[in-house]
N, CA, C and O of each residue as an XYZ file, in Angstrom:
400
protein
N     -19.401     30.589     -8.634
C     -18.652     29.630     -9.429
C     -18.078     28.516     -8.536
O     -18.110     27.335     -8.879
N     -17.546     28.948     -7.365
C     -16.998     28.015     -6.434
C     -18.043     26.994     -5.896
O     -17.761     25.818     -5.669
N     -19.262     27.540     -5.712
C     -20.356     26.701     -5.169
C     -20.769     25.664     -6.227
O     -21.124     24.538     -5.879
N     -20.725     26.031     -7.500
C     -21.054     25.116     -8.570
C     -20.031     24.005     -8.608
O     -20.389     22.832     -8.716
N     -18.736     24.365     -8.519
C     -17.724     23.315     -8.528
C     -17.769     22.440     -7.323
O     -17.486     21.247     -7.425
N     -18.102     22.962     -6.216
C     -18.262     22.151     -4.986
C     -19.479     21.214     -5.179
O     -19.421     20.055     -4.767
N     -20.534     21.675     -5.771
C     -21.677     20.874     -6.049
C     -21.380     19.730     -6.987
O     -21.855     18.611     -6.796
N     -20.568     20.029     -8.028
C     -20.125     18.924     -8.932
C     -19.278     17.924     -8.173
O     -19.419     16.713     -8.340
N     -18.409     18.441     -7.348
C     -17.501     17.535     -6.566
C     -18.347     16.580     -5.658
O     -18.031     15.395     -5.561
N     -19.362     17.069     -5.031
C     -20.243     16.268     -4.217
C     -20.967     15.243     -5.063
O     -21.099     14.087     -4.662
N     -21.448     15.664     -6.260
C     -22.096     14.692     -7.183
C     -21.088     13.565     -7.606
O     -21.427     12.387     -7.711
N     -19.871     14.010     -7.830
C     -18.857     12.998     -8.201
C     -18.654     11.989     -7.090
O     -18.554     10.787     -7.336
N     -18.592     12.499     -5.839
C     -18.453     11.497     -4.768
C     -19.655     10.561     -4.620
O     -19.509      9.382     -4.297
N     -20.805     11.097     -4.855
C     -22.003     10.288     -4.774
C     -21.966      9.217     -5.905
O     -22.320      8.062     -5.668
N     -21.550      9.592     -7.091
C     -21.494      8.686     -8.218
C     -20.372      7.682     -7.937
O     -20.510      6.518     -8.311
N     -19.297      8.070     -7.313
C     -18.249      7.158     -6.947
C     -18.758      6.129     -5.922
O     -18.419      4.948     -6.000
N     -19.560      6.584     -4.978
C     -20.156      5.661     -4.029
C     -21.062      4.647     -4.736
O     -21.093      3.468     -4.382
N     -21.777      5.119     -5.717
C     -22.698      4.206     -6.520
C     -21.835      3.225     -7.345
O     -22.196      2.063     -7.529
N     -20.710      3.720     -7.824
C     -19.815      2.768     -8.607
C     -19.226      1.682     -7.710
O     -19.028      0.547     -8.141
N     -18.946      2.050     -6.437
C     -18.346      1.099     -5.576
C     -19.389      0.070     -5.041
O     -19.096     -1.123     -4.958
N     -20.557      0.533     -4.696
C     -21.517     -0.378     -4.134
C     -22.622     -0.755     -5.109
O     -23.626     -1.329     -4.688
N     -22.476     -0.458     -6.376
C     -23.497     -0.790     -7.353
C     -23.830     -2.249     -7.396
O     -22.925     -3.071     -7.257
N     -25.089     -2.630     -7.584
C     -25.496     -3.997     -7.567
C     -25.169     -4.762     -8.827
O     -24.908     -5.965     -8.797
N     -25.187     -4.014     -9.985
C     -24.900     -4.690    -11.213
C     -23.762     -3.942    -11.924
O     -23.328     -2.869    -11.506
N     -23.306     -4.561    -13.014
C     -22.168     -3.971    -13.770
C     -22.685     -2.778    -14.505
O     -21.944     -1.811    -14.684
N     -23.925     -2.793    -14.944
C     -24.475     -1.615    -15.654
C     -24.571     -0.428    -14.733
O     -24.292      0.697    -15.149
N     -24.968     -0.650    -13.463
C     -24.970      0.471    -12.501
C     -23.558      1.085    -12.388
O     -23.381      2.303    -12.400
N     -22.617      0.232    -12.283
C     -21.195      0.766    -12.144
C     -20.793      1.526    -13.409
O     -20.188      2.596    -13.346
N     -21.145      0.943    -14.560
C     -20.790      1.591    -15.823
C     -21.384      2.998    -15.979
O     -20.718      3.944    -16.402
N     -22.667      3.085    -15.617
C     -23.431      4.381    -15.662
C     -22.776      5.365    -14.689
O     -22.625      6.540    -15.025
N     -22.378      4.908    -13.477
C     -21.787      5.728    -12.529
C     -20.455      6.306    -13.065
O     -20.212      7.505    -12.932
N     -19.602      5.470    -13.663
C     -18.358      5.880    -14.188
C     -18.602      6.908    -15.325
O     -17.870      7.893    -15.421
N     -19.591      6.695    -16.157
C     -19.905      7.696    -17.177
C     -20.372      9.032    -16.603
O     -20.077     10.095    -17.149
N     -21.105      8.958    -15.495
C     -21.505     10.180    -14.794
C     -20.348     10.921    -14.229
O     -20.262     12.147    -14.285
N     -19.430     10.120    -13.665
C     -18.175     10.842    -13.115
C     -17.367     11.487    -14.263
O     -16.850     12.592    -14.096
N     -17.257     10.842    -15.377
C     -16.528     11.393    -16.550
C     -17.196     12.704    -16.993
O     -16.497     13.695    -17.202
N     -18.490     12.736    -17.137
C     -19.164     13.992    -17.583
C     -19.042     15.076    -16.556
O     -18.907     16.247    -16.912
N     -19.084     14.727    -15.291
C     -18.999     15.774    -14.251
C     -17.553     16.339    -14.167
O     -17.381     17.547    -14.004
N     -16.551     15.501    -14.275
C     -15.200     15.990    -14.293
C     -14.940     16.914    -15.531
O     -14.243     17.927    -15.467
N     -15.568     16.469    -16.667
C     -15.437     17.357    -17.861
C     -16.053     18.724    -17.630
O     -15.507     19.735    -18.070
N     -17.185     18.762    -16.942
C     -17.840     20.025    -16.652
C     -16.949     20.885    -15.720
O     -16.839     22.098    -15.900
N     -16.308     20.218    -14.709
C     -15.428     20.968    -13.872
C     -14.268     21.608    -14.640
O     -13.900     22.764    -14.431
N     -13.714     20.782    -15.546
C     -12.641     21.290    -16.349
C     -13.085     22.468    -17.181
O     -12.350     23.452    -17.274
N     -14.295     22.412    -17.813
C     -14.810     23.500    -18.639
C     -15.100     24.709    -17.733
O     -14.831     25.831    -18.162
N     -15.607     24.559    -16.563
C     -15.836     25.691    -15.620
C     -14.468     26.311    -15.250
O     -14.350     27.533    -15.164
N     -13.492     25.511    -15.043
C     -12.171     26.003    -14.678
C     -11.606     26.817    -15.858
O     -11.011     27.873    -15.645
N     -11.785     26.345    -17.066
C     -11.342     27.117    -18.259
C     -12.018     28.414    -18.322
O     -11.369     29.423    -18.597
N     -13.339     28.464    -18.075
C     -14.061     29.728    -18.104
C     -13.623     30.676    -17.047
O     -13.478     31.876    -17.281
N     -13.406     30.123    -15.851
C     -13.058     30.928    -14.632
C     -11.710     31.547    -14.783
O     -11.540     32.713    -14.427
N     -10.715     30.820    -15.303
C      -9.346     31.289    -15.337
C      -8.944     31.951    -16.744
O      -7.827     32.432    -16.931
N      -9.899     31.932    -17.661
C      -9.648     32.447    -19.034
C      -8.484     31.755    -19.706
O      -7.770     32.374    -20.495
N      -8.281     30.504    -19.414
C      -7.304     29.648    -20.150
C      -8.059     28.645    -20.904
O      -8.432     27.588    -20.393
N      -8.297     28.994    -22.189
C      -9.200     28.147    -22.993
C      -8.529     26.912    -23.579
O      -9.140     26.179    -24.355
N      -7.213     26.671    -23.191
C      -6.616     25.409    -23.571
C      -7.186     24.273    -22.827
O      -7.072     23.125    -23.258
N      -7.829     24.564    -21.666
C      -8.477     23.488    -20.894
C      -9.674     22.893    -21.664
O     -10.068     21.758    -21.398
N     -10.253     23.648    -22.613
C     -11.397     23.158    -23.369
C     -10.988     21.901    -24.157
O     -11.707     20.903    -24.225
N      -9.784     22.017    -24.749
C      -9.270     20.838    -25.505
C      -9.083     19.643    -24.611
O      -9.403     18.513    -24.982
N      -8.568     19.894    -23.446
C      -8.369     18.796    -22.501
C      -9.717     18.178    -22.099
O      -9.811     16.955    -22.003
N     -10.744     18.972    -21.865
C     -12.030     18.436    -21.542
C     -12.585     17.616    -22.672
O     -13.192     16.575    -22.422
N     -12.403     18.045    -23.928
C     -12.904     17.266    -25.039
C     -12.195     15.953    -25.121
O     -12.830     14.923    -25.346
N     -10.845     15.952    -24.940
C     -10.083     14.718    -25.002
C     -10.521     13.790    -23.866
O     -10.605     12.576    -24.050
N     -10.796     14.360    -22.699
C     -11.235     13.545    -21.563
C     -12.624     12.910    -21.847
O     -12.864     11.742    -21.539
N     -13.526     13.722    -22.444
C     -14.829     13.149    -22.806
C     -14.741     12.059    -23.852
O     -15.427     11.042    -23.755
N     -13.867     12.273    -24.891
C     -13.711     11.305    -25.926
C     -13.125     10.011    -25.336
O     -13.562      8.916    -25.688
N     -12.185     10.133    -24.485
C     -11.544      8.944    -23.839
C     -12.578      8.201    -23.048
O     -12.601      6.970    -23.057
N     -13.420      8.909    -22.373
C     -14.448      8.275    -21.547
C     -15.462      7.549    -22.430
O     -15.927      6.469    -22.066
N     -15.800      8.102    -23.545
C     -16.735      7.534    -24.482
C     -16.205      6.265    -25.081
O     -16.896      5.247    -25.104
N     -14.971      6.312    -25.574
C     -14.289      5.181    -26.195
C     -14.083      4.112    -25.158
O     -14.280      2.937    -25.471
N     -13.698      4.442    -23.939
C     -13.529      3.491    -22.883
C     -14.817      2.845    -22.565
O     -14.836      1.638    -22.326
N     -15.904      3.557    -22.542
C     -17.243      2.977    -22.312
C     -17.683      2.001    -23.392
O     -18.284      0.968    -23.099
N     -17.379      2.335    -24.644
C     -17.705      1.397    -25.654
C     -16.810      0.121    -25.553
O     -17.273     -0.980    -25.853
N     -15.623      0.268    -25.160
C     -14.779     -0.914    -24.979
C     -15.270     -1.759    -23.891
O     -15.290     -2.981    -24.043
N     -15.671     -1.207    -22.798
C     -16.179     -1.927    -21.607
C     -17.424     -2.651    -22.013
O     -17.589     -3.807    -21.625
N     -18.338     -2.037    -22.790
C     -19.514     -2.734    -23.284
C     -19.197     -3.903    -24.152
O     -19.782     -4.978    -24.027
N     -18.229     -3.672    -25.067
C     -17.829     -4.794    -25.973
C     -17.273     -5.966    -25.169
O     -17.540     -7.125    -25.484
N     -16.493     -5.654    -24.124
C     -15.905     -6.776    -23.334
C     -16.984     -7.491    -22.549
O     -16.964     -8.717    -22.437
N     -17.937     -6.728    -21.999
C     -18.995     -7.359    -21.151
C     -20.008     -8.127    -21.910
O     -20.582     -9.092    -21.405
N     -20.252     -7.687    -23.202
C     -21.299     -8.299    -23.988
C     -20.660     -8.866    -25.269
O     -21.164     -8.594    -26.359
N     -19.605     -9.619    -25.178
C     -18.932    -10.095    -26.370
C     -19.731    -11.081    -27.191
O     -19.560    -11.125    -28.410
N     -20.635    -11.910    -26.554
C     -21.399    -12.877    -27.238
C     -22.474    -12.171    -28.085
O     -22.881    -12.738    -29.100
N     -22.939    -11.016    -27.743
C     -23.999    -10.314    -28.467
C     -23.450     -9.766    -29.785
O     -24.218     -9.601    -30.733
N     -22.164     -9.483    -29.878
C     -21.545     -8.808    -31.021
C     -21.303     -9.780    -32.210
O     -20.889     -9.329    -33.279
N     -21.538    -11.029    -32.053
C     -21.311    -12.001    -33.117
C     -22.428    -11.896    -34.154
O     -23.533    -11.434    -33.871
N     -22.102    -12.335    -35.343
C     -23.119    -12.276    -36.407
C     -24.258    -13.262    -36.085
O     -24.028    -14.432    -35.778
N     -25.439    -12.765    -36.165
C     -26.657    -13.614    -35.882
C     -27.320    -14.031    -37.253
O     -28.115    -14.970    -37.303
N     -26.991    -13.360    -38.266
C     -27.656    -13.660    -39.574
C     -26.751    -14.609    -40.418
O     -25.607    -14.249    -40.694
N     -27.214    -15.757    -40.815
C     -26.391    -16.660    -41.541
C     -25.934    -16.136    -42.900
O     -24.837    -16.495    -43.329
N     -26.680    -15.338    -43.575
C     -26.275    -14.737    -44.845
C     -25.053    -13.827    -44.692
O     -24.109    -13.865    -45.482
N     -25.119    -13.004    -43.630
C     -23.935    -12.160    -43.373
C     -22.722    -12.955    -43.014
O     -21.615    -12.564    -43.383
N     -22.864    -14.031    -42.327
C     -21.675    -14.869    -42.012
C     -21.129    -15.498    -43.272
O     -19.915    -15.680    -43.369
N     -21.990    -15.856    -44.283
C     -21.514    -16.383    -45.518
C     -20.699    -15.312    -46.297
O     -19.639    -15.580    -46.863
N     -21.251    -14.123    -46.284
C     -20.532    -13.019    -46.976
C     -19.210    -12.733    -46.297
O     -18.241    -12.439    -46.997
N     -19.108    -12.795    -45.031
C     -17.803    -12.618    -44.347
C     -16.884    -13.694    -44.647
O     -15.706    -13.425    -44.884
N     -17.314    -14.915    -44.661
C     -16.434    -16.069    -45.008
C     -15.955    -15.976    -46.450
O     -14.793    -16.284    -46.713
N     -16.790    -15.568    -47.388
C     -16.409    -15.390    -48.750
C     -15.339    -14.323    -48.913
O     -14.402    -14.470    -49.698
N     -15.493    -13.284    -48.181
C     -14.537    -12.163    -48.226
C     -13.184    -12.591    -47.699
O     -12.165    -12.157    -48.235
N     -13.131    -13.433    -46.660
C     -11.887    -13.869    -46.112
C     -11.181    -14.848    -47.060
O      -9.952    -14.886    -47.116
N     -11.965    -15.635    -47.802
C     -11.397    -16.546    -48.805
C     -10.756    -15.855    -49.957
O      -9.754    -16.343    -50.480
N     -11.278    -14.755    -50.373
C     -10.675    -14.038    -51.438
C      -9.320    -13.410    -51.016
O      -8.382    -13.351    -51.811
N      -9.244    -12.968    -49.811
C      -7.993    -12.358    -49.327
C      -6.897    -13.350    -49.346
O      -5.767    -13.030    -48.975
């Protein structure tokens, strides 16, 4: 069990190195997601090893926060892509705002 946790820690350090020296923003984003998933696995292994299953809830919350944070980062980095590209949908949105 200890060797598995040490292995995950080494993988986290390698992913952190990739996040620091990554050539593009997407490389850094993927590295941060990898770190989040590996930390969650360490928390789950710790819960199994110590028989304190309250850690499972903490691991789920950590994974959910990592997922939501990743979506937010993608939205910030690609804000122009999220605009409406179809004119008919834009008209429907404008009509709905006029009614309000």
